[in-house]
C-alpha positions, 0 to 999 in steps of 0.5 A, spaced: 739 506 701 735 506 707 727 505 707 726 512 708 730 518 705 733 522 711 734 529 712 741 531 710 746 533 715 746 540 712 739 541 714 741 539 721 746 543 721 743 549 718 737 548 724 743 549 729 744 556 729 746 559 736 746 567 738 752 571 736 754 572 743 761 570 746 765 569 752 772 568 755 773 561 756 780 557 758 782 552 754 783 545 758 789 543 754 793 550 753 791 553 760 790 559 756 784 564 755 781 565 749 775 568 746 769 563 744 762 563 741 761 556 745 762 555 752 762 548 755 755 548 756 753 550 749 758 545 746 755 539 750 748 542 748 749 542 741 753 536 740 747 532 743 742 535 738 747 533 732 749 526 735 741 525 734 742 527 727 748 523 726 745 517 728 739 518 723 743 519 717 748 514 718 745 509 723 749 506 729 752 499 728 747 494 731 752 490 735 751 491 742 758 487 744 762 491 739 759 498 741 761 496 748 768 494 746 769 501 743 765 505 748 770 501 753 776 503 750 774 510 748 772 511 756 778 509 758 782 514 753 777 520 755 778 518 762 786 520 761 784 526 757 784 533 759 777 533 759 775 527 763 769 531 766 765 530 759 760 525 759 763 522 753 759 518 747 763 513 743 759 510 737 760 505 731 757 507 725 754 502 720 758 505 714 763 501 710 766 508 709 773 508 712 773 514 717 772 517 724 770 524 726 768 528 733 763 533 735 763 538 740 761 536 747 764 529 747 761 525 741 766 521 737 765 516 731 768 510 728 765 507 722 766 499 722 769 500 715 775 503 718 775 498 723 776 492 718 782 495 716 785 496 723 790 491 726 789 492 733 786 495 739 792 500 740 791 502 732 784 503 734 786 507 740 790 511 736 784 513 731 780 515 737 785 518 741 786 523 735 779 525 735 778 526 742 784 531 742 780 535 737 774 535 742 779 536 748 783 542 745 776 545 743 777 545 736 770 545 734 769 551 738 775 555 735 772 553 728 765 556 730 768 562 732 773 563 726 767 562 721 762 566 725 764 572 721 763 569 715 756 569 716 755 562 718 751 559 724 756 557 729 753 550 730 752 549 722 760 551 721 762 546 726 757 540 724 758 541 717 766 540 718 764 534 721 760 532 715 765 534 710 770 529 714 766 523 714 765 524 707 772 525 705 774 529 699 768 527 695 763 529 700 766 535 701 766 537 693 758 535 694 757 539 700 761 545 698 756 546 692 750 546 697 754 551 702 756 556 696 748 558 696 748 559 704 755 560 706 760 566 705 764 564 699 771 561 700 769 557 706 772 551 708 770 547 714 776 543 716 781 543 721 787 548 720 794 544 720 796 547 727 789 543 730 791 537 726 798 537 729 795 538 736 790 533 735 796 528 733 800 530 739 794 529 744 793 522 741 800 520 742 800 523 749 793 519 751 796 513 748 802 513 752 797 515 758 793 509 757 800 504 756 799 503 749 805 505 744 804 511 741 808 508 735 801 505 733 799 512 730 804 512 725 802 504 723 795 507 722 797 512 718 801 507 714 795 502 713 790 508 711 795 510 706 796 503 703 788 503 703 789 509 698 794 506 694 790 500 693 784 504 690 789 507 686 792 501 683 785 498 682 782 504 678 789 503 674 787 496 673 780 497 670 783 503 666 779 508 670 782 515 673 785 515 680 779 516 685 780 522 690 781 520 697 775 519 701 777 516 707 780 518 714 786 521 710 782 525 706 780 530 711 786 529 716 791 530 710 798 526 712 803 529 708 810 527 709 811 533 714 805 531 718 807 523 718 814 526 720 811 530 726 807 524 728 814 520 728 817 525 733 811 525 737 811 518 738 819 518 739 818 522 745 815 516 749 820 511 746 823 506 751 817 508 756 816 503 761 809 500 762 807 499 755 802 493 755 801 489 749 797 492 743 791 488 744 791 485 737 788 478 740 782 482 743 781 486 737 780 481 732 775 477 737 771 484 738 771 485 730 769 477 728 763 477 725 762 484 724 759 486 717 764 488 711 762 492 706 754 494 705 749 492 710 743 488 709 739 494 712 742 499 707 742 494 701 747 490 698 751 491 692 754 485 689 757 486 682 752 489 677 746 487 682 743 491 688 739 487 693 735 491 698 731 485 702 728 490 707 724 494 701 724 487 697 727 490 691 733 488 686 736 492 680 742 490 675 746 495 672 748 494 665 754 491 663 760 496 664 756 500 669 757 501 677 752 501 682 753 507 688 749 506 694 748 512 699 744 513 705 738 516 701 739 513 694 742 508 689 745 510 682 747 506 677 752 510 673 756 509 666 763 507 665 765 514 664 761 517 670 757 522 666 750 519 666 746 514 670 739 512 673 738 515 680 733 511 684 730 514 691 724 512 695 718 517 694 716 520 701 708 518 703 707 526 703 709 527 696 703 523 694 700 517 693 699 516 686 704 517 680 700 523 678 700 526 684 707 525 685 708 528 678 704 534 680 706 536 687 714 535 686 715 537 679 709 541 677 711 541 670 710 546 665 709 541 660 711 534 658 707 527 657 706 521 661 706 514 659 704 508 663 709 502 663 710 495 667 716 493 670 716 486 672 709 486 674 709 493 677 705 499 675 710 504 673 709 511 669 714 515 665 714 522 665 718 526 660 718 534 660 720 540 662 720 544 669 721 550 672 727 551 677 727 556 683 731 561 679 726 561 674 729 557 669 726 551 664 730 544 665 728 538 661 727 532 666 725 525 665 724 519 670 719 513 671 715 512 678 714 505 680 710 502 685 714 497 688 713 492 694 709 494 700 706 500 695 712 504 696 713 509 690 720 509 687 723 515 683 727 513 677 731 519 674 735 519 668 741 524 669 746 526 665 752 531 664 749 534 658 745 532 652 751 528 648 752 524 655 744 522 655 744 520 648 750 516 648 747 512 655 739 512 653 739 505 651 743 503 658 738 508 662 732 504 659 736 497 661 737 499 668 730 502 669 727 495 666 731 491 671 727 494 677 724 488 680 721 485 686 726 480 689 726 473 687 728 467 690 734 467 687 735 474 689 734 473 696 739 467 696 744 472 693 743 477 698 747 475 703 751 480 707 759 479 708 762 479 715 769 479 718 772 472 720 779 470 723 783 464 721 790 462 721 794 464 715 795 458 711 802 456 708 799 457 701 798 465 703 793 470 701 792 466 694 790 460 698 785 465 702 783 468 696 780 462 693 774 461 698 773 469 699 767 472 696 770 478 694 771 480 687 776 475 684 780 480 680 782 483 687 781 478 692 788 477 694 790 484 694 784 486 698 786 481 703 793 483 703 790 490 705 786 488 710 792 485 714 797 490 713 801 486 707 799 491 701 805 495 698 811 490 699 810 489 707 811 482 709 806 477 709 804 474 716 807 468 719 804 461 717 799 460 723 798 467 725 791 470 726 789 474 720 782 477 717 778 474 712 771 476 709 766 470 709 
């Protein structure tokens, strides 16, 4: 959770609406003329605007050396692409999500989350080459043109597509419900299968032009499929439903045919002279020290505890509950996933006192307030009824608390239905009661994790897991996943450099 709530990319996208005029544009990849509502100048202009929104929403990872490394690799790939004339921008986002995406005009993003699971410079080049391919083939402009007839703003369609990609299937479901009120029914902001296939083919070509073996694109897909298998295995072990995909594969579907196609593209360059090494040593050196999982700026989840040193607050989830940390809120959610407590920072403009916030934000039709104290912090609980924009009455229960630095926080009780609310009422109160200023013990526990490299020991991953801060039940499996040894793949050889979390 960031210090202040940020505008959603949905809002950013909605603000970036172009006129409906179009023109004939030559596609740099195919050489064919196509009708487009976005010429190159529009791509560059609006991509630059959207770039600022992406940085506001996710944040660039604060490591100049890593940013320079990724940008250097990206610039090298782009210089051998079909649109070397663009002013390309490559950014590592400060997100643990396993993802990569691109915006029109030459803006390409990779998360530090995906970088933790890649094993070489060539694999990173495969991910970035694919995203460069989307830009060079003007897929964003094509999508914007296609969706214009549905009544969606040109750039809104394009940027929302990128948002859905970065959010994976879960993010798409969340945004889809918001989109349904403003966009034509049935709109899906995703690349077509042909566009995905073309980006794969271009990625393989750009790798080959830069003396990387295109086979590395196949390795990336296999590695990320293992990541999804890991998530499924861990869910089953915990007795939970297998989660929906939320990674690069979720928005870049890798079914059997697509994987087979990628292998065909890579095979075209098999045996070609001049392939350099895969840059594994350079890559491991570049990511050494990179934050793993949550960052201190966003708040850290450690088991059932949440710590945000910047805000000076901590919380503890009830037994069996989980903590979900997003850019603008945290949620303490029960095991069934049907009830929880959502916590947000209240913007100063919403009011300086609890009563003012309740009046201005909720404007309740009825209800009652109760003064509370949470670990010495002044709080007000409200339980009552509000009227929605559609004129419907809705019950709402929340607590406002003034935390360190005189910031106000909004702790809202949420549930799927009344039964779920009643079942979880006691735990919601327990979660609320855990809201506290960080203690000395909390600060000691709030240490970010980082990626390090060590020689692979003769004791294997079980030995590495003993010194890992990762949850003990999954430390060995997750270390295997990070090093391409999950799902039956062979272990590294003793002495080989491997990634660990410290």
